[in-house]
Structures are given as C-alpha cells and as structure tokens.
N, C-alpha and C positions, 0 to 999 in steps of 0.2 A: 309229885303234888301235889298236896293235900293240904286240906285246910280243918282245925282241929276245933272238935265241939265242945270242946273244955271249957271256953268259956262263955259268956253269956252271951248270944248273939240270934237274931233271926235264925239261922240255919242248924242251932240245936233248938229251940222252938218250934221248928217245925217237923224236923226230925219227933219229938215226943208227939205231936199232933196226928202224924202221917202214921202210925200206932192204931189209933182207933178209928180210921177211917177205912168208908166201905170199900172193899179190893175194886168197885168202878171205876170210884172219884181218884181211887190212886192210881188205875191204868190211863184214864182223864190224864193224869196228871205228867203221867211218863209222856205220855201221845204227846201235851205239846210241846212237851220242855227240851224232849229228844225234835221236832218241826223246829223248835223255835233254833235251838242251840246248835244244828249241824250248821246251815248256813256263815255261824259267825267262825267258828272254828275249819273252814274250810276254807273262806277267803284270808284268817289271818295267819293258816300252815300256806297256804299259796302265795301272802304278802312275802312271807320268811322264806323263799328260795330265793338260791339265784343261781343256780344248772338247773339241767335241764334233768337230771340225777335227782335233784333236790326237788321240781316239780313233779315227777312222778311219784316222789314221797306224800308231796302236801296233797294228790289227786285223789289217794289213797286214804286221807280222811277219813274216818270214822266219829260216832258219838252211840253211845250206851247209854241208857239210860234205867233204871231198877228203882227199887220203892226206896232205896240209900245210898246210892253212889249216882255219880256221872261220869260217863266215863269218854274219855279222848284216846284215843287213836289213833293210829301212824303206820305204814308198811306193814300192812298184815292182810293186805287184800293186792289181788293186779296181776300184772305180769310185766315184764317188759316185751318188745319189739324182737328179742333174743329169744325169747321164752323163758328168762329167765324170770323165777318169781321173785317181785319186792320183798318180799320177806327175810329173800334171804341174805339182801345186800342192804334191809334198815339199820343195821346200827353201822355197817360202813357208813350208810347214808350220812346219817345224824352226826355221827360223833366221830367224823373222818379215819382216816388213816394212814403211817407212813409211807409216801410216796418210793425208798428207798427198801422197803421188804422186798427179799425174795420169795416170791409163789411159788410151790409148783401148781402146773397145770397140764392138759394133754392136748395133742392137736386132735385131729379129725380123723384121722389115722393110726390115734392110740398110743404114738406116741409121748414119750415126758419127757417135759424140757423145763425149765428155771426163768421166771422175768422178774425184773420190776414190776412192782406193785403202781406205780406211776401218780399224776396228781389227778386223778380220775374221781377220786371222794375228797378232797382237799386236805388238808392241815388236820391234823386233831387240834379238838375241840371238846374242853369238859365242858362249856356249858352248849352244846348241841348246838347245827346247824340251819333246821328249822322246827322240831315237835314241839323242844325245851325252851326256845323264847316264844315259841307262838302261845305256849299254855303259859306263860308268865303272862302275857298280852290279853287271854282271852278268858282265864279262870274267873277272876274278879267278875266279870262279864254273865259270862254261864250263872256263877253262885247266884247273884242279884237276880239274872232271867229266871233261873228256878224257883226260887220265894216268891216273885210277885207271881209268877206262873198261877205256883199249890195255891198262894192266897184268894187271886183270883177263881181256881177253878170249884177251891172250896165254897165259898163265898156263893157260886153261883148255884150248884149243888147243894144248898140249903134254902135259898131261895125257892128252889123245884118245891121244897118241901113245907 
C-alpha cells in the first residue's frame, strides 16, 4: 500500500524539506518515527490474527524507516516450533490456501507421499488475513505520526541553533 506524493499534502512538503536537512536531524527523525510506529504496527497486526499461525506472523511484524519511506513488514523474521522459517509460510498464512490441494512431502525416513493441504492456512482471501487488513488500519496513523515527528524534530533542531 502506498501514499502518493503527487497531490499537495503535508507528506509532499515533508519530502521536499527532508532533502535539505542535516544528516543528524534526518537520523533523529527516523529513530523517533520507528520507535513510535513499531508499537502501532505490532498491535494492529496482533488484533487481526485469528489463528496460532496468524499470531506467529503478527509477532514477526517490524517497521523500517528511511529518509523517504516507512516500511511495514511481517513474516520475514522468526521460526515456528517445528523449525520452519515463518518466511517460508508467510504467503500461505496471509493469503490462505486451497484445503483440497494435493502436496507432495517426505516422511522422516525419506519416503515421498501425497496428502491434502487441509484447513491449516484458512480459505483463500484476496484482502489477506493479517498484514493487509492491519496496513489499511495503520498506514494513515503512521503517516500522520511521521509528519508530526518530523515537524517536532525539525523545530527542536532549529531551537538549538
């Protein structure tokens, strides 16, 4: 999900102002934004989770902040108790999977066999189960927070000079 800067908005003004700022001020803006945005993103993803797998996806929620973007991530960090990386299952957890789909897997002894996928990941949903609904809720809050944090940090930097 992206917010366009082509329209006249506080974010467009902020992006133009960020180009001329000192590197230390930009770094402070990024640190403060990340510190305040991460709890919002984590709480919102946890609220959307309904199953244990979805809650593991929500626990992996992270925020990244650069001078031009705020990245909301989920599903890239962590492992399940079985040792499987969450990133291997993140797509199926978020978008669901057809329970009747036949998959080939191997037993512990190495014998290949086929089985149905089953209802583990839930029914397919275009709008997602965890991260995308959470993004719809939190993107506007985080964008507003970013603008407020930048204005406050810039104001404090000017006051020191």
